[in-house]
C-alpha positions as CSV (number, residue, x, y, z in Angstrom):
1,V,4.6,16.5,-2.8
2,Q,3.7,13.5,-4.8
3,L,2.8,9.9,-4.0
4,V,2.3,7.9,-7.2
5,E,1.0,4.3,-6.9
6,S,1.4,1.7,-9.6
7,G,1.1,-2.0,-10.1
8,G,-2.6,-2.5,-9.7
9,G,-4.7,-4.4,-12.2
10,L,-6.9,-7.5,-12.7
11,V,-5.8,-10.8,-11.2
12,Q,-7.4,-14.1,-10.7
13,P,-8.2,-15.5,-7.2
14,G,-5.0,-16.9,-5.7
15,G,-2.8,-14.6,-7.7
16,S,-0.3,-12.0,-6.7
17,L,0.3,-8.3,-7.3
18,N,3.1,-6.0,-6.2
19,L,2.1,-2.4,-5.7
20,S,4.7,0.4,-5.7
21,C,4.5,3.9,-4.5
22,A,7.0,6.6,-5.6
23,A,7.3,9.5,-3.2
24,S,8.8,12.9,-3.8
25,G,8.7,16.4,-2.3
26,F,9.2,15.6,1.3
27,N,11.7,13.9,3.6
28,F,10.7,10.3,2.9
29,R,12.8,8.7,5.6
30,D,11.2,10.8,8.3
31,Y,7.7,9.5,7.5
32,T,5.7,6.3,8.3
33,M,4.4,4.9,5.1
34,S,1.1,3.1,4.9
35,W,-1.1,1.3,2.4
36,Y,-4.8,1.8,2.7
37,R,-7.7,0.4,0.6
38,Q,-11.3,1.3,-0.1
39,A,-13.7,-1.1,-1.5
40,P,-17.0,0.0,-3.2
41,G,-19.5,1.1,-0.6
42,K,-17.0,0.7,2.3
43,E,-14.9,3.0,4.3
44,R,-11.2,3.4,3.7
45,E,-9.1,1.1,5.9
46,V,-5.5,0.6,6.7
47,V,-3.8,-2.4,5.2
48,A,-0.3,-2.1,6.6
49,Y,2.3,0.4,7.6
50,I,6.1,0.6,8.0
51,R,8.0,2.9,10.2
52,S,11.4,4.6,9.5
53,P,14.2,4.1,10.3
54,S,13.3,1.1,12.3
55,G,11.4,-0.7,9.5
56,R,8.9,-1.9,12.0
57,T,5.7,-3.1,10.4
58,Y,2.0,-3.5,11.2
59,Y,-0.6,-5.5,9.3
60,K,-4.3,-5.5,9.6
61,D,-5.6,-9.0,10.4
62,F,-6.7,-9.7,6.8
63,A,-3.3,-8.9,5.5
64,K,-1.2,-11.0,7.9
65,G,0.5,-13.8,6.2
66,R,-0.5,-12.7,2.7
67,F,0.8,-9.2,2.3
68,T,4.2,-7.8,2.8
69,I,5.1,-4.1,3.1
70,S,8.6,-2.8,2.5
71,R,10.4,0.4,1.8
72,D,13.5,1.7,0.2
73,N,14.6,4.9,1.7
74,A,17.4,5.4,-0.8
75,Q,14.9,5.3,-3.7
76,N,11.9,6.9,-1.8
77,M,9.8,3.9,-2.6
78,V,7.3,1.8,-0.7
79,Y,5.9,-1.5,-1.8
80,L,3.1,-3.9,-1.0
81,Q,3.5,-7.5,-2.1
82,M,0.1,-9.1,-2.1
83,D,-0.2,-12.9,-2.4
84,S,-3.1,-15.3,-2.3
85,L,-5.5,-12.6,-3.4
86,N,-9.2,-13.2,-3.1
87,P,-12.2,-11.2,-4.4
88,E,-12.6,-9.5,-1.1
89,D,-9.3,-7.8,-1.7
90,T,-10.9,-5.9,-4.6
91,A,-10.5,-2.2,-3.9
92,I,-8.6,1.0,-4.7
93,Y,-5.3,0.9,-2.9
94,Y,-3.8,4.1,-1.6
95,C,-0.3,5.0,-0.5
96,Q,-0.1,7.4,2.5
97,A,2.7,9.2,4.3
98,T,2.3,10.2,8.0
99,G,4.7,12.7,9.6
100,V,4.7,16.4,10.1
101,R,1.9,16.4,7.6
102,N,-0.1,13.6,6.0
103,Y,0.0,12.9,2.2
104,W,-2.1,10.7,0.0
105,G,-1.6,9.2,-3.4
106,Q,-4.3,9.0,-6.1
107,G,-4.8,5.3,-5.7
108,T,-4.5,2.2,-7.9
109,Q,-7.3,-0.2,-8.7
110,V,-6.9,-3.8,-7.7
111,T,-9.6,-6.2,-9.0
112,V,-9.6,-9.9,-8.1
113,S,-11.9,-11.9,-10.3
114,S,-12.0,-15.0,-12.4
């Protein structure tokens, strides 16, 4: 099983990033896919998740209106489009799969700074 995140980096306040997560080794379409984040000195928290096959989504309050989660079951991919980023969004962002078992990626660093 692998979850490999990509797309993180350094961005200025107000900028955008699109995170990707490539999944393999399990039945992707049977799993709810989530993005979590963990800022320095803080606990890991959910950002958003998307169910399958309904595509129903959930967003934490700070993500509503700024972030968009999506998935491609044909490609075993999940995405997180992040707009209007601010320094408080600086964190390691993790991809997570919830189903019969739970799986985590290794994370990708997002830094929002001028």
